[in-house]
DSSP file (Angstrom, degrees, kcal/mol; ACC not computed):
  #  RESIDUE AA STRUCTURE BP1 BP2  ACC     N-H-->O    O-->H-N    N-H-->O    O-->H-N    TCO  KAPPA ALPHA  PHI   PSI    X-CA   Y-CA   Z-CA
    1    1 A M     >        0   0    0      0, 0.0     4,-2.4     0, 0.0     5,-0.2   0.000 360.0 360.0 360.0 -50.7  -46.6  -24.8  -57.9
    2    2 A L  H  >  +     0   0    0      1,-0.2     4,-2.5     2,-0.2     5,-0.2   0.926 360.0  49.6 -62.2 -44.8  -49.6  -22.4  -58.1
    3    3 A Q  H  > S+     0   0    0      1,-0.2     4,-2.5     2,-0.2    -1,-0.2   0.878 110.3  52.2 -62.3 -33.9  -49.1  -21.7  -61.8
    4    4 A E  H  > S+     0   0    0      2,-0.2     4,-2.3     1,-0.2    -2,-0.2   0.929 108.7  49.2 -67.9 -43.1  -48.8  -25.5  -62.4
    5    5 A E  H  X S+     0   0    0     -4,-2.4     4,-2.6     2,-0.2    -2,-0.2   0.901 110.8  50.8 -61.6 -40.8  -52.1  -26.1  -60.7
    6    6 A V  H  X S+     0   0    0     -4,-2.5     4,-2.4     2,-0.2     5,-0.3   0.936 111.4  48.4 -60.7 -45.1  -53.7  -23.3  -62.7
    7    7 A S  H  X S+     0   0    0     -4,-2.5     4,-2.4     1,-0.2    -2,-0.2   0.881 111.7  49.6 -61.8 -38.3  -52.4  -24.8  -65.9
    8    8 A I  H  X S+     0   0    0     -4,-2.3     4,-2.3     2,-0.2    -1,-0.2   0.920 110.9  48.1 -67.6 -43.4  -53.7  -28.2  -64.9
    9    9 A L  H  X S+     0   0    0     -4,-2.6     4,-0.6     1,-0.2    -2,-0.2   0.929 117.9  41.6 -66.4 -42.1  -57.2  -27.0  -64.1
   10   10 A L  H ><>S+     0   0    0     -4,-2.4     5,-2.8    -5,-0.2     3,-0.7   0.887 114.7  52.0 -66.5 -42.0  -57.4  -25.0  -67.4
   11   11 A G  H ><5S+     0   0    0     -4,-2.4     3,-1.0    -5,-0.3    -2,-0.2   0.852 101.5  59.9 -65.9 -38.2  -55.8  -27.9  -69.3
   12   12 A Q  H 3<5S+     0   0    0     -4,-2.3    -1,-0.2     1,-0.3    -2,-0.2   0.754 114.3  37.2 -61.0 -26.7  -58.3  -30.5  -68.0
   13   13 A K  T <<5S-     0   0    0     -3,-0.7    -1,-0.3    -4,-0.6    -2,-0.2   0.314 110.1-120.0-109.9   5.0  -61.1  -28.6  -69.5
   14   14 A N  T < 5 +     0   0    0     -3,-1.0     2,-0.4    -4,-0.3    -3,-0.2   0.845  60.0 154.3  53.6  40.9  -59.3  -27.5  -72.6
   15   15 A M      < -     0   0    0     -5,-2.8    -1,-0.2    -6,-0.1    -2,-0.1  -0.794  47.7-109.4-100.9 141.6  -59.8  -23.9  -71.7
   16   16 A S        -     0   0    0     -2,-0.4     2,-1.4    -3,-0.1    -1,-0.1  -0.284  28.1-115.3 -68.1 152.7  -57.4  -21.2  -73.0
   17   17 A K        +     0   0    0      4,-0.1    -1,-0.1     3,-0.0   -10,-0.0  -0.553  46.5 172.3 -91.3  69.3  -55.0  -19.6  -70.5
   18   18 A T     >  -     0   0    0     -2,-1.4     4,-2.4     1,-0.1     5,-0.2  -0.427  44.3-113.5 -78.1 155.6  -56.3  -16.0  -70.5
   19   19 A P  H  > S+     0   0    0      0, 0.0     4,-2.1     0, 0.0     5,-0.1   0.867 116.1  48.9 -59.1 -38.4  -54.9  -13.4  -68.1
   20   20 A C  H  > S+     0   0    0      2,-0.2     4,-2.8     1,-0.2     5,-0.2   0.929 111.0  49.4 -69.4 -44.1  -58.3  -13.1  -66.3
   21   21 A R  H  > S+     0   0    0      1,-0.2     4,-2.5     2,-0.2     5,-0.2   0.934 111.8  49.0 -61.0 -43.8  -58.8  -16.9  -65.9
   22   22 A V  H  X S+     0   0    0     -4,-2.4     4,-2.3     1,-0.2    -1,-0.2   0.946 113.9  46.3 -59.3 -48.1  -55.3  -17.3  -64.5
   23   23 A E  H  X S+     0   0    0     -4,-2.1     4,-2.4    -5,-0.2    -2,-0.2   0.902 111.3  50.3 -62.8 -45.5  -55.9  -14.5  -62.0
   24   24 A V  H  X S+     0   0    0     -4,-2.8     4,-2.6     1,-0.2     5,-0.2   0.956 113.2  46.3 -60.6 -50.5  -59.3  -15.7  -60.9
   25   25 A L  H  X S+     0   0    0     -4,-2.5     4,-2.8    -5,-0.2     5,-0.3   0.899 110.9  53.2 -60.4 -39.4  -58.0  -19.2  -60.3
   26   26 A R  H  X S+     0   0    0     -4,-2.3     4,-2.1    -5,-0.2    -1,-0.2   0.925 110.5  47.5 -61.2 -43.6  -54.9  -17.8  -58.5
   27   27 A V  H  X S+     0   0    0     -4,-2.4     4,-1.2     2,-0.2    -2,-0.2   0.928 115.7  43.8 -60.8 -49.4  -57.2  -15.8  -56.2
   28   28 A L  H  X S+     0   0    0     -4,-2.6     4,-0.9     1,-0.2     5,-0.2   0.887 114.5  49.2 -66.6 -40.4  -59.5  -18.8  -55.5
   29   29 A L  H  < S+     0   0    0     -4,-2.8    -1,-0.2    -5,-0.2    -2,-0.2   0.872 114.4  45.0 -70.2 -35.4  -56.6  -21.2  -55.0
   30   30 A E  H  < S+     0   0    0     -4,-2.1    -1,-0.2    -5,-0.3    -2,-0.2   0.731 100.5  71.0 -77.8 -21.3  -54.8  -18.9  -52.6
   31   31 A S  H  < S-     0   0    0     -4,-1.2    -1,-0.2    -5,-0.2    -2,-0.2   0.888  80.3-152.6 -69.2 -39.7  -57.9  -18.0  -50.5
   32   32 A G  S  < S+     0   0    0     -4,-0.9     2,-0.3     1,-0.2    -1,-0.1   0.431  73.7  52.1  79.1  -3.7  -58.3  -21.5  -48.9
   33   33 A S  S    S-     0   0    0     -5,-0.2    71,-0.2    71,-0.1    -1,-0.2  -0.936 101.5 -75.3-152.3 174.3  -62.1  -20.8  -48.6
   34   34 A A  B     -A  103   0A   0     69,-3.1    69,-0.5    -2,-0.3     2,-0.3  -0.379  47.0-156.6 -74.6 151.2  -65.0  -19.8  -51.0
   35   35 A L  E     -D   78   0B   0     43,-2.4    43,-3.0    67,-0.1     2,-0.1  -0.954  13.6-123.3-131.8 148.8  -65.2  -16.1  -52.0
   36   36 A S  E  >  -D   77   0B   0     -2,-0.3     4,-2.2    41,-0.3    41,-0.2  -0.419  37.5-103.9 -81.6 167.4  -68.0  -13.9  -53.3
   37   37 A E  H  > S+     0   0    0     39,-0.6     4,-2.5     1,-0.2     5,-0.2   0.898 122.9  51.3 -63.3 -40.3  -67.6  -12.2  -56.7
   38   38 A P  H  > S+     0   0    0      0, 0.0     4,-2.0     0, 0.0    -1,-0.2   0.907 110.8  50.2 -59.9 -39.5  -66.8   -8.8  -55.0
   39   39 A D  H  > S+     0   0    0      2,-0.2     4,-0.9     1,-0.2    -2,-0.2   0.877 111.3  48.0 -64.5 -38.4  -64.1  -10.5  -52.9
   40   40 A I  H >X S+     0   0    0     -4,-2.2     3,-0.8     1,-0.2     4,-0.7   0.937 111.9  48.8 -66.7 -46.8  -62.6  -12.1  -55.9
   41   41 A R  H >< S+     0   0    0     -4,-2.5     3,-0.5     1,-0.2    -2,-0.2   0.831 107.6  55.6 -68.7 -29.7  -62.5   -8.8  -57.9
   42   42 A S  H 3< S+     0   0    0     -4,-2.0    -1,-0.2     1,-0.2    -2,-0.2   0.760 110.0  46.1 -73.1 -21.1  -60.9   -7.0  -54.9
   43   43 A R  H << S+     0   0    0     -4,-0.9    -1,-0.2    -3,-0.8    -2,-0.2   0.485  89.9 110.9 -97.5  -6.2  -58.0   -9.5  -54.9
   44   44 A L    <<  -     0   0    0     -4,-0.7     2,-0.5    -3,-0.5     3,-0.3  -0.432  55.8-148.0 -73.9 141.6  -57.3   -9.5  -58.6
   45   45 A N  S    S+     0   0    0     -2,-0.2   -22,-0.1     1,-0.1    -2,-0.1  -0.919  75.9  51.1 -98.9 132.8  -54.3   -8.1  -60.2
   46   46 A G  S    S-     0   0    0     -2,-0.5    -1,-0.1     1,-0.1   -26,-0.1   0.335 100.9-103.0 126.4  -9.5  -54.7   -6.6  -63.7
   47   47 A G        -     0   0    0     -3,-0.3     2,-0.2     1,-0.2    -1,-0.1   0.876  52.1-179.7  64.9  39.6  -57.7   -4.3  -63.5
   48   48 A F        -     0   0    0     -7,-0.1    -1,-0.2     1,-0.1    -4,-0.1  -0.519  26.0-117.7 -77.1 141.5  -60.3   -6.6  -65.1
   49   49 A D     >  -     0   0    0     -2,-0.2     4,-2.0     1,-0.1     5,-0.2  -0.258  25.3-106.0 -73.1 164.2  -63.8   -5.1  -65.5
   50   50 A R  H  > S+     0   0    0      1,-0.2     4,-2.6     2,-0.2     5,-0.2   0.880 118.0  54.3 -58.6 -42.9  -66.8   -6.6  -63.8
   51   51 A T  H  > S+     0   0    0      2,-0.2     4,-2.5     1,-0.2    -1,-0.2   0.865 107.0  50.3 -62.4 -40.4  -68.2   -8.1  -66.9
   52   52 A T  H  > S+     0   0    0      2,-0.2     4,-2.1     1,-0.2    -1,-0.2   0.912 112.7  47.0 -65.2 -40.9  -64.9   -9.9  -67.7
   53   53 A V  H  X S+     0   0    0     -4,-2.0     4,-2.6     2,-0.2    -2,-0.2   0.915 110.7  51.5 -68.0 -41.2  -64.8  -11.4  -64.3
   54   54 A Y  H  X S+     0   0    0     -4,-2.6     4,-2.6     1,-0.2    -2,-0.2   0.930 111.9  47.3 -61.7 -45.6  -68.5  -12.4  -64.4
   55   55 A R  H  X S+     0   0    0     -4,-2.5     4,-2.5     2,-0.2    -1,-0.2   0.885 110.8  52.0 -62.1 -37.8  -67.9  -14.2  -67.8
   56   56 A T  H  X S+     0   0    0     -4,-2.1     4,-2.2    -5,-0.2    -2,-0.2   0.940 112.0  45.2 -66.7 -44.3  -64.9  -15.9  -66.5
   57   57 A L  H  X S+     0   0    0     -4,-2.6     4,-2.8     1,-0.2     5,-0.2   0.951 112.9  51.9 -61.1 -45.9  -66.8  -17.2  -63.4
   58   58 A R  H  X S+     0   0    0     -4,-2.6     4,-2.5     1,-0.2    -2,-0.2   0.895 110.5  46.7 -59.1 -41.4  -69.7  -18.3  -65.6
   59   59 A S  H  X S+     0   0    0     -4,-2.5     4,-1.6     2,-0.2    -1,-0.2   0.874 112.1  51.9 -71.4 -33.1  -67.4  -20.2  -68.0
   60   60 A F  H  <>S+     0   0    0     -4,-2.2     5,-2.9     2,-0.2     6,-1.0   0.904 111.6  46.7 -65.0 -42.4  -65.7  -21.8  -64.9
   61   61 A L  H ><5S+     0   0    0     -4,-2.8     3,-1.0     1,-0.2    -2,-0.2   0.915 110.7  51.5 -66.6 -42.4  -69.1  -22.9  -63.5
   62   62 A D  H 3<5S+     0   0    0     -4,-2.5    -1,-0.2     1,-0.2    -2,-0.2   0.828 114.8  43.3 -64.6 -29.0  -70.2  -24.2  -66.9
   63   63 A Q  T 3<5S-     0   0    0     -4,-1.6    -1,-0.2    -5,-0.2    -2,-0.2   0.402 111.5-119.8 -95.1   1.1  -67.0  -26.3  -67.1
   64   64 A D  T < 5S+     0   0    0     -3,-1.0    -3,-0.2    -4,-0.4    -4,-0.1   0.831  77.8 126.7  63.7  34.1  -67.1  -27.5  -63.4
   65   65 A V  S   <S+     0   0    0     -5,-2.9    16,-2.8    -6,-0.2     2,-0.3   0.830  82.5  12.8 -84.2 -34.3  -63.8  -25.8  -62.7
   66   66 A I  E    S-E   80   0B   0     -6,-1.0     2,-0.3    14,-0.3    14,-0.2  -0.833  72.9-148.4-126.5 168.9  -65.5  -24.0  -59.8
   67   67 A H  E     -E   79   0B   0     12,-2.5    12,-2.1    -2,-0.3     2,-0.3  -0.960  14.8-125.9-133.8 159.2  -68.9  -24.4  -58.0
   68   68 A S  E     -E   78   0B   0     -2,-0.3     2,-0.4    10,-0.2    10,-0.2  -0.767  10.1-157.2-108.9 151.5  -71.2  -21.9  -56.4
   69   69 A I  E     -E   77   0B   0      8,-2.6     8,-2.8    -2,-0.3     2,-0.5  -0.985  11.0-148.2-127.3 119.5  -72.6  -21.8  -52.9
   70   70 A S  E     -E   76   0B   0     -2,-0.4     2,-0.2     6,-0.2     6,-0.2  -0.767  17.9-167.3 -92.5 124.5  -75.8  -19.9  -52.2
   71   71 A L    >   -     0   0    0      4,-3.3     3,-1.8    -2,-0.5     4,-0.2  -0.665  35.2 -78.7-104.9 162.6  -76.1  -18.4  -48.7
   72   72 A E  G >  S+     0   0    0      1,-0.3     3,-0.6    -2,-0.2    -1,-0.1  -0.285 118.4  36.3 -55.3 144.8  -79.0  -16.9  -46.9
   73   73 A G  G 3  S-     0   0    0      1,-0.2    -1,-0.3    -3,-0.1    -3,-0.0   0.414 128.4 -79.4  90.7  -3.9  -79.6  -13.3  -48.0
   74   74 A G  G <  S+     0   0    0     -3,-1.8    -1,-0.2     1,-0.3     2,-0.2   0.401  81.2 148.5  93.5  -3.5  -78.7  -14.1  -51.7
   75   75 A T    <   -     0   0    0     -3,-0.6    -4,-3.3    -4,-0.2     2,-0.5  -0.457  32.0-156.3 -68.3 135.6  -74.9  -14.0  -51.4
   76   76 A V  E     - E   0  70B   0     -6,-0.2   -39,-0.6    -2,-0.2     2,-0.3  -0.962   8.1-166.9-114.1 128.7  -73.2  -16.4  -53.8
   77   77 A M  E     -DE  36  69B   0     -8,-2.8    -8,-2.6    -2,-0.5     2,-0.4  -0.782   7.0-146.4-110.9 157.2  -69.7  -17.7  -53.1
   78   78 A Y  E     +DE  35  68B   0    -43,-3.0   -43,-2.4    -2,-0.3     2,-0.3  -0.973  17.1 174.3-129.9 142.3  -67.4  -19.5  -55.4
   79   79 A A  E     - E   0  67B   0    -12,-2.1   -12,-2.5    -2,-0.4     2,-0.1  -0.970  38.1 -94.3-141.9 157.9  -64.8  -22.3  -54.8
   80   80 A I  E     - E   0  66B   0     -2,-0.3     2,-0.9   -14,-0.2   -14,-0.3  -0.432  35.0-132.6 -64.2 135.8  -62.5  -24.5  -56.8
   81   81 A T        -     0   0    0    -16,-2.8     2,-0.2    -2,-0.1    -1,-0.1  -0.878  26.8-152.5 -92.4 106.1  -64.0  -27.9  -57.6
   82   82 A H    >>  -     0   0    0     -2,-0.9     3,-1.9     1,-0.1     4,-0.8  -0.485  21.1-115.3 -82.0 150.8  -61.3  -30.3  -56.6
   83   83 A Q  G >4 S+     0   0    0      1,-0.3     3,-1.0     2,-0.2     4,-0.4   0.848 114.4  58.4 -53.1 -42.0  -61.0  -33.7  -58.4
   84   84 A K  G 34 S+     0   0    0      1,-0.3     3,-0.4     2,-0.2    -1,-0.3   0.742 104.6  53.2 -62.6 -24.7  -61.7  -35.6  -55.2
   85   85 A E  G X4 S+     0   0    0     -3,-1.9     3,-1.6     1,-0.2    -1,-0.3   0.724  88.0  78.1 -82.2 -21.4  -65.1  -33.8  -54.9
   86   86 A K  G X< S+     0   0    0     -3,-1.0     3,-0.7    -4,-0.8    -1,-0.2   0.636  77.7  73.0 -71.2 -14.5  -66.3  -34.6  -58.3
   87   87 A H  G 3  S+     0   0    0     -3,-0.4     2,-0.3    -4,-0.4    -1,-0.3   0.766 100.1  47.9 -64.9 -23.5  -67.3  -38.3  -57.3
   88   88 A A  G <   +     0   0    0     -3,-1.6    -1,-0.3     1,-0.2     3,-0.1  -0.431  64.5 148.0-117.5  58.8  -70.1  -36.9  -55.5
   89   89 A E  S <  S+     0   0    0     -3,-0.7    -1,-0.2    -2,-0.3    36,-0.2   0.809  77.1  50.3 -65.2 -27.5  -71.7  -34.4  -58.0
   90   90 A L  S    S+     0   0    0     -3,-0.2    35,-3.5     1,-0.2     2,-0.5   0.863 113.3  46.9 -77.6 -34.0  -75.2  -35.1  -56.5
   91   91 A F  E     +b  125   0A   0     33,-0.2     2,-0.3    -3,-0.1    35,-0.2  -0.925  64.9 159.1-113.9 127.3  -74.2  -34.5  -52.9
   92   92 A H  E     -b  126   0A   0     33,-1.5    35,-2.4    -2,-0.5     2,-0.4  -0.992  13.7-169.3-145.8 139.3  -72.1  -31.5  -51.8
   93   93 A S  E     -bC 127 106A   0     13,-0.6    13,-2.5    -2,-0.3     2,-0.3  -0.963   2.0-171.6-133.0 147.3  -71.7  -29.9  -48.4
   94   94 A H  E     -bC 128 105A   0     33,-2.8    35,-2.9    -2,-0.4     2,-0.4  -0.877  18.5-134.2-128.6 161.5  -70.1  -26.7  -47.0
   95   95 A F  E     -bC 129 104A   0      9,-2.7     9,-2.9    -2,-0.3     2,-0.5  -0.986  16.4-160.2-119.0 128.8  -69.3  -25.3  -43.6
   96   96 A F  E     -bC 130 103A   0     33,-3.4    35,-1.9    -2,-0.4     2,-0.6  -0.937  12.7-140.9-107.9 122.1  -70.2  -21.6  -43.0
   97   97 A C  E  >  -b  131   0A   0      5,-2.9     4,-1.5    -2,-0.5    35,-0.2  -0.710   5.5-157.6 -79.2 122.4  -68.4  -19.9  -40.1
   98   98 A D  T  4 S+     0   0    0     33,-3.8    34,-0.2    -2,-0.6    -1,-0.1   0.712  90.2  47.5 -72.4 -19.1  -70.9  -17.6  -38.2
   99   99 A D  T  4 S+     0   0    0     32,-0.4    -1,-0.2     3,-0.1    33,-0.1   0.927 127.5  17.8 -89.3 -49.3  -68.1  -15.6  -36.8
  100  100 A C  T  4 S-     0   0    0      2,-0.1    -2,-0.2     0, 0.0     3,-0.1   0.500  92.4-129.1-100.7  -5.2  -65.8  -14.8  -39.9
  101  101 A S     <  +     0   0    0     -4,-1.5     2,-0.2     1,-0.2    -3,-0.1   0.609  55.3 148.4  65.8  15.8  -68.3  -15.6  -42.6
  102  102 A K        -     0   0    0     -6,-0.0    -5,-2.9   -69,-0.0     2,-0.4  -0.539  36.3-147.4 -77.6 150.4  -65.8  -18.0  -44.5
  103  103 A V  E     -AC  34  96A   0    -69,-0.5   -69,-3.1    -7,-0.2     2,-0.4  -0.975  12.9-169.9-119.6 131.7  -67.2  -20.9  -46.4
  104  104 A Y  E     - C   0  95A   0     -9,-2.9    -9,-2.7    -2,-0.4     2,-0.3  -0.939  21.5-124.8-120.9 142.6  -65.3  -24.2  -46.6
  105  105 A C  E     - C   0  94A   0     -2,-0.4     2,-0.5   -11,-0.2   -11,-0.2  -0.643  21.0-140.7 -80.0 139.2  -66.0  -27.2  -48.9
  106  106 A L  E     - C   0  93A   0    -13,-2.5   -13,-0.6    -2,-0.3    -1,-0.0  -0.904   5.3-156.7 -99.6 127.6  -66.3  -30.5  -47.0
  107  107 A T  S    S+     0   0    0     -2,-0.5    -1,-0.1     1,-0.2   -13,-0.0   0.595  81.6  55.6 -87.7 -11.3  -64.8  -33.3  -48.9
  108  108 A K        -     0   0    0    -15,-0.0     2,-1.9     2,-0.0    -1,-0.2  -0.699  67.7-168.3-121.7  81.9  -66.8  -36.1  -47.3
  109  109 A P        +     0   0    0      0, 0.0     2,-1.1     0, 0.0    -2,-0.0  -0.450  15.4 171.1 -69.0  84.2  -70.5  -35.4  -47.7
  110  110 A E        +     0   0    0     -2,-1.9     2,-0.3     2,-0.0    -2,-0.0  -0.707  27.3 113.5-105.0  89.1  -71.8  -38.0  -45.4
  111  111 A F        -     0   0    0     -2,-1.1    16,-0.0   -18,-0.0   -18,-0.0  -0.994  64.5-110.6-148.0 152.4  -75.6  -37.3  -45.0
  112  112 A E        -     0   0    0     -2,-0.3     3,-0.1     1,-0.0    -2,-0.0  -0.710  33.8-125.0 -82.9 127.4  -78.7  -39.0  -46.0
  113  113 A P        -     0   0    0      0, 0.0     3,-0.1     0, 0.0    -1,-0.0  -0.416  34.6 -97.1 -69.6 146.9  -80.7  -37.4  -48.7
  114  114 A P        -     0   0    0      0, 0.0     2,-0.6     0, 0.0     0, 0.0  -0.245  36.2-108.2 -60.7 148.0  -84.4  -36.6  -47.9
  115  115 A V        -     0   0    0     -3,-0.1    -3,-0.0     1,-0.0     0, 0.0  -0.683  40.3-146.4 -77.8 120.9  -87.1  -39.0  -49.1
  116  116 A L        -     0   0    0     -2,-0.6     3,-0.1     4,-0.1    -1,-0.0  -0.579  20.9 -96.9 -90.6 154.2  -88.9  -37.3  -52.0
  117  117 A P    >   -     0   0    0      0, 0.0     3,-2.3     0, 0.0    -1,-0.1  -0.281  60.7 -74.7 -63.4 156.5  -92.5  -37.7  -52.7
  118  118 A E  T 3  S+     0   0    0      1,-0.3     3,-0.1     3,-0.0     0, 0.0  -0.214 120.5  19.9 -53.5 134.7  -93.4  -40.2  -55.4
  119  119 A G  T 3  S+     0   0    0      1,-0.3     2,-0.3    -3,-0.1    -1,-0.3   0.285  94.6 120.9  87.2 -11.8  -92.5  -39.0  -58.9
  120  120 A F    <   -     0   0    0     -3,-2.3     2,-0.4    -4,-0.0    -1,-0.3  -0.652  43.4-164.4 -88.7 143.1  -90.1  -36.4  -57.7
  121  121 A K        -     0   0    0     -2,-0.3     2,-0.3    -3,-0.1    -3,-0.0  -0.973  10.5-140.3-129.6 124.6  -86.5  -36.5  -58.9
  122  122 A A        -     0   0    0     -2,-0.4     3,-0.1     1,-0.1    -6,-0.0  -0.569   9.9-167.8 -80.6 139.4  -83.6  -34.6  -57.3
  123  123 A N  S    S-     0   0    0      1,-0.4     2,-0.3    -2,-0.3    -1,-0.1   0.562  71.9 -26.1 -97.4 -11.3  -80.9  -33.1  -59.5
  124  124 A G        -     0   0    0      2,-0.0    -1,-0.4   -32,-0.0     2,-0.4  -0.904  52.5-129.4 174.2 161.8  -78.6  -32.4  -56.5
  125  125 A Y  E     -b   91   0A   0    -35,-3.5   -33,-1.5    -2,-0.3     2,-0.4  -0.993  14.7-168.4-128.6 136.7  -78.4  -31.8  -52.8
  126  126 A D  E     -b   92   0A   0     -2,-0.4     2,-0.5   -35,-0.2   -33,-0.2  -0.998   4.8-166.5-124.4 128.0  -76.5  -29.0  -51.1
  127  127 A L  E     -b   93   0A   0    -35,-2.4   -33,-2.8    -2,-0.4     2,-0.6  -0.962   1.4-168.3-115.0 126.9  -75.9  -29.1  -47.4
  128  128 A L  E     -b   94   0A   0     -2,-0.5     2,-0.5   -35,-0.2   -33,-0.2  -0.962   5.2-163.1-119.9 121.1  -74.7  -26.0  -45.6
  129  129 A I  E     -b   95   0A   0    -35,-2.9   -33,-3.4    -2,-0.6     2,-0.3  -0.884   7.7-153.5-103.8 130.9  -73.6  -26.5  -41.9
  130  130 A N  E     +b   96   0A   0     -2,-0.5     2,-0.3   -35,-0.2   -33,-0.2  -0.794  40.6  95.6-104.5 147.4  -73.3  -23.4  -39.8
  131  131 A G  E    S-b   97   0A   0    -35,-1.9   -33,-3.8    -2,-0.3     2,-0.4  -0.933  72.1 -47.7 173.5-148.9  -71.0  -23.1  -36.8
  132  132 A T        -     0   0    0     -2,-0.3   -35,-0.1   -35,-0.2     5,-0.1  -0.976  47.2-136.8-121.0 121.3  -67.5  -21.8  -35.7
  133  133 A C    >>  -     0   0    0     -2,-0.4     4,-1.4     1,-0.1     3,-0.8  -0.181  30.2-104.1 -72.1 170.4  -64.4  -22.6  -37.8
  134  134 A N  T 34 S+     0   0    0      1,-0.2    -1,-0.1     2,-0.2    -2,-0.0   0.735 120.2  58.4 -73.2 -17.4  -61.1  -23.7  -36.1
  135  135 A N  T 34 S+     0   0    0      1,-0.2    -1,-0.2     2,-0.1    -2,-0.0   0.726 113.8  38.5 -76.2 -22.6  -59.6  -20.2  -36.6
  136  136 A C  T <4        0   0    0     -3,-0.8    -2,-0.2     1,-0.1    -1,-0.2   0.585 360.0 360.0-101.3 -15.4  -62.4  -18.6  -34.7
  137  137 A S     <        0   0    0     -4,-1.4    -1,-0.1    -5,-0.1    -3,-0.1   0.486 360.0 360.0 -64.4 360.0  -62.9  -21.2  -31.9
């Protein structure tokens, strides 16, 4: 099932099935939450160097296979961009657990965008909700 999902994600973007791409997708799909680049690297099988992992993440971001979440303090997390989320490219929201530090994508971004000053144009909105996840409650 997991291999099939990896093949589908890569095939939808006409991306070749390299060992590093397969491994990074496996790690993200198995995680259930967003992961930082060091977390991804620590879970990889295959001994890929940091540059290869970085280039893989960059190509996945460029092709919208994954998306990034910027947290306070400069930490960047990565998560799979699921088909159902793509309808709302302008609006995306995440939940950050203050206890375990996991980040979860919310699939129904129901918030009102801010009113921008005249002449301003938004390219996107990211909402980060802080609290306690169901595993830590």
